[in-house]
N, C-alpha and C positions, 0 to 999 in steps of 0.2 A: 220456283221463281228465280229469274236470273238477276244478277247484280246490274245496277245502272252503270252505263258507260261513264267514265271519268278520265280527264286528261291529267289529273293530279299526279305529280312525281315526288311529292313530299318535300318540296322546296318552296315553302309558303312565305314568301317575302314580297311585299308590295313595293314596287319601284316608285319613289316619290315624284319622279318626272312624268313617266308614262302612265302611272297609276294602274299598272298591270302586274299580275303575279309574275315574278321572275322565273318560276318553275313551269307554270302551265300557260301563261299568257291571258288568263281570264281577268275580267274586271272584278272589283269587289261586288258589284251588283249581280254579276253572273254567278259568282261563288255563292252569294247569299240565296239566290233563286234556284240553284242547281237541283236541290231535292224536290222542288215543286215543278220543275220543267218536265215535259214529256220526253220520251226517248228521241223522237225526231227533232225536237228543239235542242236537246243536248248535242246530237250529231251535227246539227247546223252550226252551232257555236264551235264545236271541235274542228270543223272543216276550215274555219277561219284562223285558228290559233297559230299555225306554223308561219303564215304570212305576217300576222300581227307581231309575233316575236322577232321576226327578221327586221321589221321596219320600226320597232319601238324606239323611243329615244327622246 
């Protein structure tokens, strides 16, 4: 069984303005649901993270 994909970089700090994790860019809801998401759902979220981190603020 392979490990689930994860964008976590072990910098788990939620920005109070953007409400995104400063390390990976996920929302608290996404983090909470991560273990219950299917692999395609996780990959879809991960595809948006780089742009989300660039434009947070």
